[in-house]
C-alpha positions as CSV (number, residue, x, y, z in Angstrom):
1,M,3.9,-7.1,17.2
2,K,4.6,-10.8,17.8
3,F,1.6,-12.6,16.2
4,A,0.7,-16.1,17.1
5,V,1.7,-18.7,14.6
6,I,-1.4,-20.2,12.9
7,F,-1.0,-23.0,10.3
8,L,-3.7,-23.0,7.6
9,T,-4.1,-25.8,5.1
10,A,-5.0,-24.6,1.7
11,F,-4.4,-25.2,-2.0
12,L,-2.1,-22.4,-3.0
13,L,-0.8,-21.1,-6.3
14,T,2.9,-20.7,-5.9
15,Y,5.7,-19.6,-8.1
16,N,9.3,-20.7,-7.2
17,S,11.7,-18.5,-9.1
18,A,14.8,-20.0,-7.5
19,Q,14.2,-23.8,-7.6
20,A,17.5,-24.3,-9.2
21,T,19.2,-22.9,-6.2
22,P,17.9,-24.9,-3.2
23,L,20.2,-23.4,-0.5
24,A,19.6,-20.0,1.0
25,T,22.3,-17.4,1.2
26,I,23.4,-15.9,4.5
27,T,23.8,-12.2,3.5
28,E,27.2,-10.5,3.7
29,D,25.9,-8.3,6.4
30,L,24.8,-11.3,8.5
31,A,28.0,-13.2,7.8
32,G,30.0,-10.4,9.2
33,R,27.9,-10.3,12.3
34,L,28.2,-14.1,12.8
35,E,32.0,-13.9,12.8
36,H,31.9,-12.0,16.1
37,A,28.9,-13.8,17.7
38,E,28.9,-16.1,20.7
39,E,27.2,-19.4,20.1
40,A,24.5,-18.7,22.6
41,E,23.9,-15.2,21.4
42,L,20.5,-14.3,19.9
43,I,20.7,-12.3,16.7
44,S,17.8,-10.5,15.0
45,I,17.2,-12.0,11.6
46,N,14.8,-12.0,8.7
47,I,14.2,-15.3,6.9
48,S,13.0,-14.8,3.3
49,M,11.2,-17.6,1.6
50,V,11.9,-18.9,-1.9
51,A,8.3,-19.1,-3.0
52,Q,6.9,-15.9,-4.5
53,T,3.4,-14.9,-5.3
54,D,2.2,-15.3,-8.9
55,W,0.7,-11.8,-9.2
56,G,-0.3,-12.2,-12.8
57,S,-2.5,-15.2,-12.1
58,L,-4.0,-13.7,-9.0
59,I,-4.8,-10.4,-10.5
60,S,-6.6,-12.1,-13.4
61,Q,-8.7,-14.0,-10.8
62,A,-9.6,-10.7,-9.1
63,T,-10.5,-8.5,-12.1
64,K,-14.2,-9.0,-11.7
65,M,-14.3,-8.4,-8.0
66,A,-15.6,-5.2,-6.3
67,R,-13.1,-3.2,-4.2
68,L,-13.9,-4.8,-0.8
69,E,-14.2,-8.3,-2.2
70,R,-10.9,-7.9,-3.9
71,R,-9.2,-6.8,-0.7
72,A,-10.6,-9.7,1.3
73,F,-9.6,-12.1,-1.5
74,F,-5.9,-10.9,-1.5
75,V,-5.6,-10.7,2.3
76,K,-6.9,-14.3,2.7
77,Y,-4.6,-15.5,-0.1
78,L,-1.5,-13.8,1.2
79,K,-2.0,-15.1,4.7
80,E,-2.5,-18.7,3.5
81,F,0.3,-18.5,1.0
82,A,2.8,-17.3,3.7
83,S,1.6,-19.8,6.3
84,E,2.0,-22.7,3.9
85,N,5.4,-21.7,2.7
86,Q,6.7,-20.8,6.1
87,R,5.5,-24.0,7.8
88,E,8.7,-25.9,7.7
89,V,10.8,-23.0,9.0
90,L,8.3,-22.1,11.7
91,E,8.2,-25.7,13.0
92,L,12.0,-25.7,13.4
93,L,12.0,-22.3,15.1
94,M,9.2,-23.3,17.5
95,E,11.1,-26.5,18.3
96,R,14.4,-24.6,19.0
97,S,12.6,-21.9,21.1
98,V,12.0,-24.5,23.8
99,A,15.7,-24.7,24.3
100,H,15.9,-20.8,24.3
101,Q,17.8,-20.8,21.0
102,V,15.1,-18.8,19.3
103,S,12.8,-16.0,20.5
104,E,10.3,-13.4,19.2
105,I,9.1,-15.6,16.2
106,T,7.0,-13.4,13.9
107,P,5.6,-14.5,10.6
108,I,5.1,-11.5,8.2
109,W,2.7,-12.4,5.4
110,S,2.8,-9.4,3.2
111,A,6.5,-10.1,2.5
112,N,6.5,-13.9,3.1
113,V,9.2,-13.4,5.7
114,V,9.8,-14.8,9.2
115,S,11.4,-12.5,11.7
116,C,13.0,-13.8,14.9
117,Q,16.0,-13.8,17.1
118,A,18.2,-16.9,16.8
119,T,21.5,-18.3,17.8
120,P,24.3,-18.8,15.1
121,G,23.7,-22.5,15.1
122,V,20.0,-22.1,14.3
123,I,20.8,-19.5,11.7
124,R,23.1,-21.9,9.9
125,R,20.5,-24.7,10.1
126,V,17.8,-22.4,8.6
127,A,20.1,-21.2,5.8
128,V,20.3,-24.7,4.3
129,M,16.6,-25.3,4.1
130,S,15.3,-25.6,0.6
131,S,12.3,-23.3,1.3
132,V,14.5,-20.4,2.3
133,R,15.9,-17.8,-0.1
134,S,18.0,-15.8,2.3
135,V,18.8,-15.0,5.9
136,D,19.6,-11.4,6.7
137,W,20.7,-9.5,9.7
138,D,17.7,-7.4,10.9
139,K,19.9,-4.6,12.1
140,R,18.5,-1.6,13.9
141,K,19.5,1.4,11.8
142,Y,18.9,5.2,11.8
143,M,16.0,5.9,9.5
144,L,15.3,9.6,9.6
145,P,16.8,11.7,6.8
146,E,16.6,15.0,8.7
147,G,19.0,14.1,11.5
148,P,18.5,13.8,15.2
149,I,16.0,16.2,16.7
150,E,18.4,17.2,19.5
151,D,20.7,18.6,16.8
152,R,18.0,20.6,15.1
153,G,16.4,22.5,17.9
154,E,12.7,23.1,18.1
155,R,11.4,26.5,17.1
156,F,7.9,26.9,18.6
157,E,5.4,28.5,16.3
158,T,2.7,30.9,17.5
159,T,1.4,32.0,14.1
160,K,-2.3,31.4,13.7
161,G,-4.3,30.5,10.5
162,I,-3.6,28.3,7.6
163,V,0.1,27.5,7.0
164,S,1.4,28.8,3.7
165,N,2.4,25.4,2.3
166,L,-1.2,24.3,2.3
167,T,-2.3,27.4,0.5
168,L,0.5,27.0,-2.0
169,V,-0.7,23.5,-3.1
170,G,-4.4,24.6,-3.0
171,A,-5.7,22.5,-0.2
172,P,-8.1,25.2,1.1
173,D,-9.8,25.3,-2.3
174,V,-10.5,21.6,-2.0
175,W,-12.0,22.0,1.4
176,A,-14.3,24.6,0.0
177,L,-15.7,21.9,-2.3
178,G,-16.6,19.8,0.7
179,Y,-13.7,17.3,0.4
180,T,-11.7,17.1,3.6
181,G,-10.5,13.5,3.8
182,A,-13.5,12.4,5.8
183,G,-13.9,8.6,5.9
184,V,-10.3,7.9,4.7
185,L,-7.9,6.0,6.9
186,V,-4.2,7.1,6.7
187,S,-1.5,5.2,8.5
188,V,1.6,7.1,9.5
189,H,4.6,4.8,9.9
190,D,7.1,6.8,11.9
191,T,8.3,7.6,15.5
192,G,4.7,7.4,16.8
193,V,2.1,10.1,17.1
194,N,1.0,12.4,20.0
195,Y,-2.6,11.2,19.6
196,N,-3.6,13.6,22.5
197,H,-2.8,16.7,20.4
198,V,-6.1,18.6,20.1
199,D,-5.5,19.0,16.3
200,L,-5.7,15.2,16.0
201,A,-7.5,13.8,19.0
202,D,-11.0,13.6,17.6
203,H,-10.0,11.8,14.4
204,V,-7.4,9.2,15.3
205,W,-8.2,5.6,14.6
206,A,-10.4,3.8,17.1
207,G,-8.8,0.5,17.8
208,G,-11.2,-0.7,20.4
209,A,-10.2,-2.5,23.6
210,T,-7.3,-4.3,21.8
211,Y,-5.7,-1.1,20.5
212,P,-6.9,1.7,22.8
213,Y,-4.1,4.1,21.8
214,H,-5.1,4.3,18.2
215,G,-2.4,2.0,16.7
216,Y,0.6,0.0,17.7
217,D,4.2,0.4,18.7
218,F,6.2,-2.1,16.7
219,A,9.6,-0.6,17.8
220,N,8.9,-1.5,21.5
221,N,6.3,-4.2,20.9
222,D,3.5,-2.7,22.9
223,N,0.1,-1.2,22.1
224,N,1.0,2.5,22.9
225,P,2.5,4.3,19.9
226,M,3.0,7.6,21.7
227,D,5.6,9.7,20.0
228,D,8.8,10.1,22.1
229,H,10.8,11.8,19.3
230,G,8.7,14.4,17.4
231,H,9.1,13.4,13.8
232,G,6.0,11.3,13.5
233,T,3.7,13.9,15.1
234,H,5.0,16.6,12.8
235,C,4.3,14.4,9.8
236,S,0.9,13.4,11.1
237,G,0.0,17.0,11.5
238,T,0.8,17.7,7.8
239,V,-1.6,14.8,6.9
240,A,-4.5,15.7,9.1
241,G,-4.0,18.5,11.6
242,D,-7.3,20.3,11.8
243,G,-6.3,23.6,13.4
244,T,-8.2,23.2,16.7
245,A,-5.4,24.9,18.6
246,G,-5.3,27.7,16.1
247,T,-3.0,26.7,13.2
248,Q,-4.3,24.7,10.3
249,T,-1.4,22.3,9.3
250,G,-3.2,19.3,7.7
251,M,-3.9,18.7,4.0
252,A,-6.9,16.4,4.9
253,P,-8.1,17.8,8.2
254,H,-10.9,15.2,8.6
255,A,-9.0,12.1,7.5
256,T,-8.5,9.4,10.2
257,V,-4.9,8.8,11.4
258,M,-3.7,5.4,12.4
259,C,-0.6,5.7,14.6
260,L,2.1,3.1,13.8
261,K,5.3,3.6,15.6
262,V,8.1,1.8,13.8
263,L,11.1,3.8,15.1
264,D,12.3,4.3,18.6
265,S,13.0,7.5,20.5
266,G,16.3,8.0,18.7
267,G,14.9,7.4,15.2
268,Y,16.2,3.9,14.8
269,G,14.3,1.0,13.4
270,Q,14.3,-2.4,11.8
271,E,12.9,-3.6,8.4
272,S,10.9,-6.3,10.1
273,D,9.0,-3.7,12.3
274,V,8.0,-1.7,9.2
275,W,6.9,-4.8,7.3
276,Q,4.8,-5.9,10.4
277,S,3.2,-2.4,10.4
278,I,2.2,-2.9,6.8
279,D,0.6,-6.2,7.7
280,F,-1.3,-4.4,10.5
281,A,-2.4,-1.6,8.1
282,I,-3.7,-4.0,5.5
283,D,-5.5,-6.1,8.1
284,H,-7.3,-3.0,9.6
285,G,-8.5,-1.4,6.4
286,V,-6.0,1.4,5.8
287,D,-6.5,3.4,2.5
288,V,-3.2,5.4,2.4
289,M,0.2,4.7,4.0
290,S,2.7,7.5,4.7
291,F,6.4,6.7,5.1
292,S,8.8,9.6,5.9
293,I,11.6,7.1,6.6
294,G,14.1,5.3,4.4
295,W,17.1,3.0,4.1
296,Q,20.2,4.2,2.3
297,S,21.8,1.8,-0.2
298,T,24.7,1.4,2.2
299,D,22.2,0.0,4.7
300,Y,21.8,-3.0,2.4
301,P,18.0,-3.1,2.5
302,D,16.2,-6.2,1.2
303,Y,15.0,-4.8,-2.1
304,Q,13.2,-7.9,-3.1
305,Q,11.1,-8.0,0.1
306,W,10.4,-4.3,0.0
307,R,8.9,-4.7,-3.5
308,N,7.0,-7.8,-2.5
309,T,5.5,-6.0,0.4
310,M,4.5,-3.0,-1.6
311,N,3.1,-5.3,-4.3
312,S,0.9,-6.8,-1.6
313,A,-0.3,-3.3,-0.6
314,M,-1.1,-2.5,-4.2
315,A,-3.0,-5.7,-4.7
316,V,-5.4,-4.9,-1.8
317,G,-6.0,-1.4,-3.2
318,M,-3.8,0.6,-0.8
319,I,-1.4,3.3,-2.0
320,S,1.8,4.6,-0.3
321,A,3.4,8.0,-0.2
322,V,7.1,7.7,0.5
323,A,9.9,10.3,1.1
324,A,12.6,10.2,-1.6
325,G,15.4,10.9,1.0
326,N,17.8,13.8,1.6
327,N,20.8,12.7,-0.3
328,G,20.9,15.8,-2.5
329,D,23.7,18.1,-3.4
330,W,23.4,20.6,-0.5
331,L,27.1,19.9,0.4
332,G,28.2,20.6,-3.2
333,Q,27.9,17.0,-4.3
334,F,25.3,14.2,-4.1
335,L,25.8,12.2,-0.9
336,W,25.3,8.9,-2.9
337,P,25.7,8.6,-6.6
338,V,22.8,7.8,-9.0
339,P,21.2,5.2,-9.2
340,D,21.5,4.9,-5.4
341,N,20.6,8.4,-4.4
342,V,16.9,7.7,-3.5
343,C,16.2,5.8,-0.3
344,T,14.2,2.6,0.1
345,P,11.2,2.1,-0.1
346,G,11.2,5.3,-2.1
347,R,12.9,3.6,-5.0
348,V,10.1,1.0,-5.3
349,P,8.2,1.6,-8.6
350,P,4.9,3.5,-8.7
351,P,1.5,2.0,-9.6
352,W,1.4,4.0,-12.9
353,L,4.1,4.8,-15.4
354,H,4.3,8.3,-16.8
355,P,4.5,8.5,-20.6
356,D,8.0,10.0,-20.2
357,Q,9.1,6.8,-18.6
358,T,9.7,5.2,-21.9
359,L,11.7,2.3,-20.5
360,T,8.9,0.1,-19.0
361,G,9.0,-2.5,-16.3
362,G,6.9,-3.7,-13.4
363,I,4.7,-1.5,-11.3
364,S,4.1,-1.4,-7.5
365,D,2.6,0.9,-4.9
366,V,4.8,3.9,-4.2
367,I,4.5,7.5,-5.0
368,T,7.9,9.0,-4.2
369,A,8.0,12.6,-3.0
370,G,10.8,15.0,-3.5
371,A,11.0,18.5,-1.8
372,T,10.5,22.0,-3.0
373,D,10.5,25.4,-1.2
374,G,7.9,28.1,-0.9
375,S,8.9,29.5,-4.3
376,D,8.7,26.1,-6.1
377,N,12.5,25.6,-6.3
378,R,13.9,22.2,-5.7
379,A,15.3,21.8,-2.2
380,D,19.0,21.2,-2.6
381,F,18.8,18.3,-0.1
382,S,16.1,16.4,-2.1
383,S,17.2,13.1,-3.5
384,I,17.2,12.5,-7.3
385,G,16.8,9.6,-9.6
386,P,16.9,7.5,-11.6
387,V,17.0,4.2,-9.7
388,T,17.4,0.7,-11.0
389,W,16.1,-2.8,-10.3
390,E,18.2,-4.5,-12.9
391,N,19.9,-6.8,-10.4
392,V,16.9,-7.6,-8.2
393,S,15.2,-11.0,-8.8
394,P,12.7,-11.8,-10.1
395,W,12.1,-8.5,-11.9
396,Y,15.5,-7.4,-13.3
397,D,13.9,-4.3,-14.7
398,Y,14.7,-0.6,-15.2
399,P,18.3,-1.1,-16.2
400,H,20.5,2.0,-15.9
401,N,23.4,3.4,-17.8
402,P,23.2,3.4,-20.7
403,Q,19.4,3.0,-20.3
404,M,17.3,5.5,-18.4
405,G,16.4,3.4,-15.3
406,L,13.3,4.3,-13.4
407,M,12.6,8.0,-13.0
408,D,12.3,9.3,-9.4
409,P,10.9,11.1,-7.6
410,D,7.4,10.9,-9.0
411,V,6.2,14.3,-7.7
412,C,7.4,16.9,-5.3
413,A,5.7,18.9,-2.5
414,P,6.7,21.6,0.0
415,G,9.4,20.4,2.3
416,V,11.3,23.5,3.5
417,S,10.5,25.2,6.9
418,I,7.2,23.4,7.4
419,T,5.1,24.2,10.5
420,S,3.2,21.3,12.1
421,L,2.3,19.7,15.4
422,Q,4.5,19.6,18.5
423,H,4.8,16.2,20.1
424,S,5.6,17.5,23.6
425,S,2.5,19.7,23.8
426,N,-1.1,18.9,23.2
427,T,-1.7,22.4,21.7
428,G,1.7,23.4,20.4
429,Y,3.3,23.8,17.0
430,V,6.9,23.7,15.7
431,G,8.5,24.9,12.5
432,G,11.3,26.8,11.0
433,S,14.2,25.9,8.7
434,D,15.2,22.9,10.9
435,W,11.9,21.2,10.0
436,S,12.8,20.7,6.4
437,G,13.2,17.5,4.4
438,T,11.4,15.1,2.1
439,S,9.9,13.7,5.3
440,M,7.9,16.9,5.3
441,S,7.0,16.6,1.6
442,C,5.7,13.0,1.9
443,P,2.7,13.7,4.2
444,H,1.5,16.4,1.8
445,V,1.2,13.7,-0.9
446,A,-0.5,11.3,1.6
447,G,-3.0,14.1,2.5
448,L,-3.7,14.8,-1.1
449,L,-4.5,11.1,-1.7
450,A,-6.9,11.2,1.2
451,L,-8.6,14.3,-0.3
452,M,-9.0,12.4,-3.6
453,L,-10.4,9.3,-1.9
454,S,-12.9,11.4,0.0
455,K,-14.4,12.3,-3.3
456,N,-14.3,8.8,-4.8
457,T,-13.4,5.9,-2.6
458,N,-13.2,3.5,-5.5
459,L,-10.0,5.0,-7.1
460,T,-7.4,2.4,-7.8
461,P,-3.7,3.0,-7.0
462,A,-2.9,3.5,-10.7
463,Q,-5.7,6.0,-11.1
464,M,-4.6,8.0,-8.0
465,D,-1.0,8.1,-9.2
466,S,-1.8,9.1,-12.7
467,I,-4.1,12.0,-11.5
468,V,-1.5,13.2,-9.0
469,E,1.3,13.2,-11.7
470,T,-0.7,14.6,-14.6
471,T,-2.2,17.5,-12.6
472,A,1.1,18.5,-11.0
473,L,2.6,21.9,-11.7
474,E,5.5,21.2,-14.1
475,L,8.8,22.4,-12.9
476,G,12.3,22.0,-14.2
477,S,12.7,20.2,-17.6
478,S,9.7,19.7,-19.8
479,G,7.8,16.6,-18.7
480,K,8.8,14.3,-15.9
481,D,12.4,14.5,-14.8
482,N,14.6,13.1,-12.0
483,Y,14.7,16.3,-10.0
484,Y,11.1,17.4,-9.7
485,G,9.4,14.3,-10.9
486,A,6.2,15.3,-12.7
487,G,6.1,18.5,-10.8
488,R,4.8,20.0,-7.6
489,I,1.4,18.7,-6.4
490,R,-1.7,20.7,-7.0
491,A,-4.6,19.7,-4.8
492,L,-7.5,21.4,-6.5
493,E,-6.5,20.3,-10.0
494,A,-6.1,16.7,-8.7
495,V,-9.4,16.5,-6.9
496,N,-11.2,18.1,-9.9
497,A,-9.7,15.4,-12.1
498,V,-11.2,12.7,-9.9
499,P,-14.3,11.2,-11.4
500,S,-17.4,11.9,-9.3
501,G,-19.7,9.4,-7.6
502,D,-19.7,5.7,-7.4
503,Q,-18.0,3.9,-10.2
504,Q,-17.6,0.6,-8.5
505,P,-19.6,-2.2,-10.2
506,P,-21.4,-4.9,-8.2
507,T,-19.7,-8.3,-8.0
508,A,-20.2,-10.6,-10.9
509,I,-22.5,-13.6,-10.6
510,Y,-20.7,-17.0,-10.9
511,D,-23.4,-19.5,-10.1
512,L,-26.3,-18.8,-12.5
513,T,-28.4,-22.0,-12.9
514,S,-31.6,-22.9,-14.8
515,T,-34.5,-25.4,-14.4
516,L,-36.9,-26.4,-17.2
517,S,-40.6,-27.1,-17.5
518,K,-42.9,-27.4,-20.5
519,T,-43.8,-23.7,-20.4
520,N,-40.9,-21.8,-19.0
521,I,-37.3,-21.7,-17.8
522,V,-36.5,-20.5,-14.3
523,L,-33.1,-18.8,-13.5
524,Q,-31.6,-18.5,-10.1
525,W,-28.4,-17.1,-8.6
526,T,-26.7,-16.0,-5.4
527,P,-27.1,-12.2,-4.6
528,S,-24.4,-9.9,-5.9
529,T,-22.8,-7.4,-3.5
530,D,-22.0,-3.7,-3.9
531,D,-20.6,-0.9,-1.9
532,V,-23.8,1.2,-2.3
533,G,-26.2,-1.7,-2.9
534,V,-27.6,-3.7,-5.8
535,S,-30.7,-2.1,-7.4
536,H,-31.7,-4.9,-9.8
537,Y,-30.5,-7.6,-12.2
538,V,-30.7,-7.5,-16.1
539,I,-31.3,-10.8,-17.9
540,Y,-29.9,-11.6,-21.3
541,R,-30.8,-14.4,-23.7
542,K,-29.6,-15.7,-27.1
543,D,-30.1,-18.9,-29.0
544,T,-26.3,-19.6,-29.3
545,P,-24.0,-20.3,-26.4
546,N,-20.7,-18.7,-25.5
547,Y,-21.7,-15.1,-26.3
548,S,-21.0,-11.7,-24.7
549,P,-24.3,-10.0,-24.0
550,T,-25.2,-6.7,-25.5
551,P,-28.1,-4.4,-24.7
552,A,-30.0,-5.9,-27.6
553,D,-29.9,-9.3,-25.9
554,S,-31.8,-8.1,-22.8
555,I,-35.2,-9.7,-22.2
556,G,-36.1,-8.2,-18.8
557,E,-35.1,-7.3,-15.2
558,S,-35.6,-8.8,-11.8
559,P,-35.4,-7.1,-8.4
560,D,-34.3,-10.3,-6.7
561,T,-32.3,-13.5,-7.5
562,V,-35.0,-15.4,-9.4
563,Y,-36.3,-14.9,-12.9
564,T,-38.9,-16.9,-14.9
565,D,-38.7,-16.7,-18.6
566,A,-42.3,-17.4,-19.5
567,G,-41.5,-16.9,-23.2
568,A,-39.2,-19.9,-23.3
569,A,-40.6,-23.4,-24.1
570,G,-38.6,-25.8,-21.9
571,D,-37.6,-29.2,-23.0
572,T,-37.6,-28.5,-26.7
573,T,-35.0,-28.3,-29.4
574,F,-35.0,-24.5,-29.2
575,N,-31.9,-23.1,-27.5
576,Y,-32.0,-20.6,-24.7
577,C,-28.7,-19.3,-23.3
578,Y,-28.8,-16.8,-20.5
579,H,-26.5,-14.3,-18.8
580,V,-27.3,-12.0,-15.8
581,K,-25.7,-8.8,-14.7
582,A,-26.2,-6.9,-11.4
583,V,-26.8,-3.2,-11.5
584,D,-26.3,-0.8,-8.5
585,G,-28.0,2.4,-7.7
586,M,-25.6,4.5,-9.8
587,G,-26.2,2.4,-12.9
588,N,-22.9,0.5,-12.7
589,K,-23.2,-3.0,-14.1
590,S,-21.3,-6.0,-13.0
591,F,-19.1,-8.1,-15.3
592,D,-20.8,-11.0,-17.2
593,S,-22.1,-13.9,-15.2
594,N,-21.5,-17.5,-16.1
595,E,-23.8,-18.9,-18.8
596,A,-26.8,-21.2,-18.2
597,G,-29.9,-22.4,-20.0
598,E,-31.0,-25.1,-22.4
599,F,-29.3,-26.4,-25.5
600,D,-31.0,-29.2,-27.5
601,R,-33.1,-30.3,-24.6
602,Y,-30.1,-30.4,-22.2
603,L,-29.4,-28.0,-19.4
604,I,-26.2,-26.2,-19.8
605,T,-24.0,-24.3,-17.3
606,L,-20.9,-22.7,-18.6
607,P,-18.2,-20.8,-16.7
């Protein structure tokens, strides 16, 4: 999708990790392409900016925010941050587009990247701009690990009932508890989805008049993400197929599916299209993203931007299930050696580190899925870890050899002979041995995450990952390993481990103020917000400032945003220092408010 360029003026917190290197690098891949390019030729490129988000500072600002408030905060920040840092580049590109030297200008805010098509002369001009880190060839590459569909052959399935892979992981036992994924939005980033298939048609995303076909086609830049390949519909069916046509294929049969087509009819795609689809998913409230796609190390993916993008997704509270890849030893040896056996973005770190991951580093947003068969044996095609980020700025973490690197996959799920929805029929199913791969495992994990969120919508990415990994059926070596991860997912155990009910506290109060009279002190504040609603406010008082309130300090409650402390004598040398906390209907209390009151006859307001 080619979004309009909008410039926002804002004060932004920026971190420039490469100020000492003011000139961008034309990547080796792009340099090779330029050698054979005509001067008037338009080449697809990704322009990555030098400035990077200071996640530590931002997350500290957001710690007291409720889930929806936090999401809105990060989305606003990321858009403004990218707009400000991309300004100079976008102005140049817009200027050169008038002379037809640039086209399809697309700012991508989750990665702080600008995608476009440009002539070699413009590319060289952009590459020397101080705000640019690198310029890369946005080459269209084959992204499906399982091979072209025309080489696999479709085997049409007529078996009715619940498919065996769902029974193996315990999904029907979770449905019996009443958790079916209802209310959870899952985006499938793939070859598109047959949104008319009866097993999906009544629970695909409603995009209104702007997106009437339940998503967007980034591969062809139109609003109709109909599947013209088959892979995406099959994966979507494993997430949420509800069995209307007779065969139950979906882990979370009442989850809502957003259809995001990022690959063309041949299974080819570009990094920029996937990054744009992540922007779209964040903007439209997706909870879980599913990626049964991947770049090999020989495709030279932009590791830094993949991790930046997934960090953005984690910050807003989304979580991603990603296929590990099919680079296993099924031909007698691994197709790519460790630490490059797992595809990207599957190699991006998870949001929680297993205790067996004793070498620590940064976290991100990806739960990587390996594949097992119906007998819980590792599929020989399934990619293995570890992976490393030791050469990727600004993290330089998880060094490998002699150190352990980052363990991958994180978990495994059924991925051999999986039956799911047929893209060329609105009632059909396909399956058999040709429908095998970590692409089939990944949507099992995405569906499990939807089941968990249907029990508790306030789970954080780290909580979800830790529950999925610690409740998995251990396979292979004791603990987490680089073949099975933490083990094969178990839906019932995972959902039972999810804490029940609302655990999201109301937003904290930041503007508590006080007014004095001879007989009382009146407190006022702006209403707090909460996902289920604020019930009342608790008021705390002590005679010393800068304190953390305890239950013993409580002096009363208020149903609204005004409280009169009739026991306080205003305008005296006595000290009255107040805090207020909001309480929701489930008893969750907000973080401390700022402090206000009287100290030695003076009004005080402290942060």
